[in-house]
C-alpha positions in Angstrom: 0.0 0.0 0.0 1.7 3.3 -1.1 2.3 5.9 1.6 1.4 3.5 4.4 2.1 5.2 7.7 5.1 4.0 9.6 5.5 3.4 13.3 8.3 3.4 15.8 8.7 0.7 18.5 9.6 2.7 21.6 11.3 1.1 24.6 11.0 2.9 28.0 13.5 3.1 30.8 12.6 1.7 34.2 14.6 1.2 37.4 14.1 -2.6 37.4 14.9 -4.2 34.0 18.6 -5.0 33.8 20.6 -3.1 31.1 21.9 -6.4 29.7 18.3 -7.7 29.2 17.5 -4.6 27.2 20.5 -5.2 25.0 19.3 -8.8 24.5 15.9 -7.5 23.5 17.3 -5.0 21.0 19.4 -7.7 19.4 16.7 -10.3 19.3 13.7 -8.2 18.3 15.1 -5.2 16.6 18.1 -6.9 15.0 20.8 -4.7 16.2 24.4 -6.0 16.6 25.9 -5.8 20.1 27.6 -2.5 19.8 24.5 -0.7 18.4 22.3 -2.4 21.0 24.6 -1.0 23.8 24.4 2.5 22.3 20.6 2.4 22.0 20.2 0.9 25.5 22.2 3.8 26.9 20.1 6.3 25.0 17.0 4.6 26.5 18.6 4.8 30.0 19.6 8.4 29.8 16.7 9.9 27.8 13.9 7.8 29.3 12.9 6.2 26.0 14.2 5.6 22.5 13.4 3.8 19.3 15.2 2.5 16.2 13.8 2.1 12.7 10.3 2.5 11.4 7.8 -0.3 10.7 4.4 -0.9 9.2 1.7 -1.0 11.8 1.5 -4.8 11.6 5.3 -5.2 12.0 5.4 -2.8 14.9 2.5 -4.4 16.8 4.1 -7.9 16.3 7.5 -6.6 17.5 5.9 -5.0 20.6 3.9 -8.1 21.4 7.1 -10.2 21.2 9.1 -7.8 23.4 6.4 -7.6 26.0 5.9 -11.4 26.1 9.6 -11.9 26.4 9.9 -9.3 29.2 7.0 -10.9 31.0 8.4 -14.4 30.7 11.6 -13.1 32.3 9.7 -11.1 35.0 10.9 -7.7 33.8 8.6 -4.7 33.6 10.2 -3.4 30.4 7.8 -0.9 28.8 7.4 -0.8 25.0 4.9 1.3 23.1 4.0 2.4 19.6 4.4 5.9 18.2 3.7 7.1 14.7 7.0 7.9 12.9 7.6 11.5 12.0 
């Protein structure tokens, strides 16, 4: 579909989820290599939230569902939301 809106998958900082777990999530679900995952994790940590890439609504929703299920499975309150890409 031409001009389909794109969405960001936004991860949110919290005081409980370990940084290394966030790195693992970024590698597994966003497809970043270790170095890029570290950089983005630090942005999330320092700025409160951050995203990488833009996805179709279906892709973004599926990625968020996967991240939230994975975090829940590991008993982490990692927050992940959807924002329309600018």
